[in-house]
LOZA-671495 format. One record per residue (C-alpha): residue number from 1; residue in one letter; y, x, z. Coordinates in nm, 2 decimals, always signed. Last residue first. Layout:
BEGIN
(NUM; 'a'; (Y; X; Z))
...
! end
This chain:
BEGIN
(140; 'f'; (+1.37; +8.31; +8.60))
(139; 's'; (+1.63; +8.04; +8.50))
(138; 'q'; (+1.55; +7.67; +8.52))
(137; 'l'; (+1.60; +7.45; +8.21))
(136; 'i'; (+1.58; +7.09; +8.32))
(135; 'k'; (+1.30; +6.90; +8.15))
(134; 'a'; (+1.29; +6.65; +7.86))
(133; 'k'; (+1.07; +6.36; +7.97))
(132; 'e'; (+0.70; +6.41; +8.03))
(131; 'a'; (+0.36; +6.36; +7.85))
(130; 's'; (+0.54; +6.36; +7.52))
(129; 't'; (+0.54; +6.14; +7.21))
(128; 'r'; (+0.75; +6.21; +6.91))
(127; 'k'; (+1.01; +6.07; +6.68))
(126; 's'; (+1.22; +6.35; +6.54))
(125; 'r'; (+1.53; +6.31; +6.33))
(124; 'l'; (+1.78; +6.53; +6.15))
(123; 'n'; (+2.06; +6.35; +5.95))
(122; 't'; (+2.24; +6.56; +5.69))
(121; 'g'; (+2.59; +6.58; +5.55))
(120; 'p'; (+2.82; +6.51; +5.27))
(119; 'l'; (+3.05; +6.21; +5.37))
(118; 'v'; (+2.94; +5.86; +5.27))
(117; 'g'; (+2.62; +5.88; +5.46))
(116; 'a'; (+2.27; +6.02; +5.41))
(115; 'n'; (+2.07; +6.33; +5.33))
(114; 'e'; (+1.76; +6.28; +5.54))
(113; 'q'; (+1.58; +6.57; +5.72))
(112; 's'; (+1.27; +6.57; +5.95))
(111; 'l'; (+1.26; +6.76; +6.27))
(110; 'v'; (+0.94; +6.88; +6.44))
(109; 'v'; (+0.97; +6.93; +6.82))
(108; 'p'; (+0.70; +7.13; +6.99))
(107; 'n'; (+0.39; +7.01; +7.18))
(106; 'e'; (+0.19; +7.31; +7.28))
(105; 't'; (+0.47; +7.56; +7.27))
(104; 'n'; (+0.71; +7.32; +7.44))
(103; 'g'; (+0.94; +7.04; +7.34))
(102; 'v'; (+1.28; +6.92; +7.46))
(101; 'v'; (+1.46; +7.14; +7.71))
(100; 'r'; (+1.75; +7.01; +7.91))
(99; 's'; (+2.06; +7.20; +8.04))
(98; 'e'; (+2.28; +7.01; +8.28))
(97; 'g'; (+2.65; +7.09; +8.30))
(96; 'n'; (+2.78; +6.73; +8.31))
(95; 't'; (+2.88; +6.76; +7.94))
(94; 'y'; (+2.52; +6.82; +7.85))
(93; 'l'; (+2.35; +7.12; +7.69))
(92; 'l'; (+2.04; +7.05; +7.49))
(91; 'l'; (+1.78; +7.33; +7.43))
(90; 'l'; (+1.54; +7.24; +7.15))
(89; 'i'; (+1.20; +7.40; +7.10))
(88; 'v'; (+1.09; +7.43; +6.74))
(87; 'p'; (+0.78; +7.36; +6.52))
(86; 'k'; (+0.90; +7.36; +6.15))
(85; 's'; (+0.96; +7.06; +5.93))
(84; 'v'; (+1.33; +7.13; +5.93))
(83; 'i'; (+1.43; +7.41; +6.16))
(82; 'd'; (+1.49; +7.74; +5.98))
(81; 'n'; (+1.56; +7.59; +5.64))
(80; 'l'; (+1.82; +7.36; +5.80))
(79; 'q'; (+1.98; +7.66; +5.96))
(78; 'k'; (+2.00; +7.84; +5.63))
(77; 'd'; (+2.14; +7.54; +5.45))
(76; 'i'; (+2.41; +7.51; +5.72))
(75; 'e'; (+2.51; +7.87; +5.67))
(74; 'a'; (+2.51; +7.84; +5.29))
(73; 's'; (+2.75; +7.55; +5.33))
(72; 'k'; (+2.75; +7.17; +5.32))
(71; 'g'; (+2.92; +6.93; +5.55))
(70; 'l'; (+2.84; +6.72; +5.86))
(69; 'i'; (+2.52; +6.75; +6.07))
(68; 'r'; (+2.41; +6.44; +6.25))
(67; 'i'; (+2.13; +6.48; +6.51))
(66; 'n'; (+1.89; +6.21; +6.62))
(65; 'i'; (+1.61; +6.27; +6.87))
(64; 'e'; (+1.36; +6.01; +6.96))
(63; 'q'; (+1.12; +6.04; +7.25))
(62; 'n'; (+0.83; +5.81; +7.33))
(61; 'i'; (+0.64; +5.85; +7.65))
(60; 'm'; (+0.27; +5.93; +7.71))
(59; 'e'; (+0.10; +5.75; +7.99))
(58; 'g'; (-0.05; +5.88; +8.32))
(57; 'k'; (+0.22; +5.74; +8.54))
(56; 'i'; (+0.47; +5.53; +8.35))
(55; 'p'; (+0.76; +5.74; +8.22))
(54; 'e'; (+1.10; +5.59; +8.14))
(53; 'e'; (+1.14; +5.60; +7.77))
(52; 'e'; (+1.35; +5.87; +7.61))
(51; 'k'; (+1.64; +5.86; +7.36))
(50; 'l'; (+1.81; +6.19; +7.27))
(49; 'e'; (+2.14; +6.16; +7.08))
(48; 'a'; (+2.35; +6.40; +6.87))
(47; 's'; (+2.68; +6.40; +6.69))
(46; 'l'; (+2.87; +6.62; +6.45))
(45; 'y'; (+2.65; +6.93; +6.45))
(44; 'd'; (+2.65; +7.31; +6.47))
(43; 'l'; (+2.31; +7.44; +6.59))
(42; 'q'; (+2.32; +7.75; +6.82))
(41; 'e'; (+2.04; +7.99; +6.80))
(40; 'w'; (+1.83; +8.07; +7.11))
(39; 's'; (+1.62; +8.39; +7.14))
(38; 'a'; (+1.37; +8.25; +7.39))
(37; 'i'; (+1.23; +8.29; +7.74))
(36; 'v'; (+1.18; +7.94; +7.87))
(35; 'q'; (+1.14; +7.81; +8.23))
(34; 'v'; (+1.08; +7.44; +8.28))
(33; 'w'; (+1.20; +7.19; +8.53))
(32; 'n'; (+1.12; +6.83; +8.63))
(31; 'q'; (+0.78; +6.93; +8.78))
(30; 'g'; (+0.47; +6.70; +8.72))
(29; 'p'; (+0.30; +6.94; +8.48))
(28; 'v'; (+0.42; +7.30; +8.52))
(27; 'd'; (+0.59; +7.44; +8.21))
(26; 'i'; (+0.63; +7.82; +8.19))
(25; 'v'; (+0.73; +7.89; +7.84))
(24; 's'; (+0.75; +8.20; +7.62))
(23; 'c'; (+0.91; +8.12; +7.29))
(22; 'e'; (+0.87; +8.29; +6.95))
(21; 's'; (+0.60; +8.05; +6.82))
(20; 'a'; (+0.82; +7.75; +6.92))
(19; 'p'; (+1.09; +7.86; +6.68))
(18; 's'; (+1.42; +7.85; +6.88))
(17; 'y'; (+1.69; +7.59; +6.90))
(16; 'h'; (+2.03; +7.54; +7.06))
(15; 'i'; (+2.23; +7.22; +7.09))
(14; 'k'; (+2.57; +7.18; +7.25))
(13; 'c'; (+2.78; +6.89; +7.39))
(12; 'i'; (+2.51; +6.63; +7.45))
(11; 's'; (+2.65; +6.34; +7.65))
(10; 's'; (+2.71; +6.26; +8.02))
(9; 'r'; (+2.80; +5.91; +8.12))
(8; 'l'; (+3.13; +5.90; +8.31))
(7; 'd'; (+3.14; +5.85; +8.69))
(6; 'q'; (+3.13; +6.22; +8.75))
(5; 'n'; (+3.45; +6.26; +8.55))
(4; 's'; (+3.63; +6.04; +8.81))
(3; 'r'; (+3.71; +5.68; +8.79))
(2; 'k'; (+4.00; +5.51; +8.97))
(1; 'm'; (+3.95; +5.15; +9.07))
! end
C-alpha cells in the first residue's frame, strides 16, 4: 500500500510566542478556533511536543508542552529570558499546515527551564490545565 503525506502524523515545525499581556484574544468557549492579535517572535528549537487529554464535557484537561533548545548563545539567552516563568501565548505551526494556539490572556502558558542533556541545551516544560484543547488560529 502506498502512503501519501496526508497519511503521516503531523508534527510541530515552528513555534512562535508572545507575552500574554501584549495579546488581544477572541476566544469563544466551545469553538475550536481562536483569533489572536499579537507580535509573534519565532522560537528556535530542536524538538517540541504538545500532549493533550481528550476533553470530557465540563472537565478541565491536562496539557503538557516540552521544547528542547540546543546550544548556547546571547540570542538564545535573550529568548529564554523573555519566556521562562513569564505568562506567554504559544503559536504552534504543524507540518500539515495547521496553526494551533496554546494559552490565552486568562490562562497563559508559563514555561519552566531545565538545563539537561549531554549536549549544551535547555528543556522548556509546562504542565497546565485548560478548559479546552489548543485551538486553531483563525484570521480576522
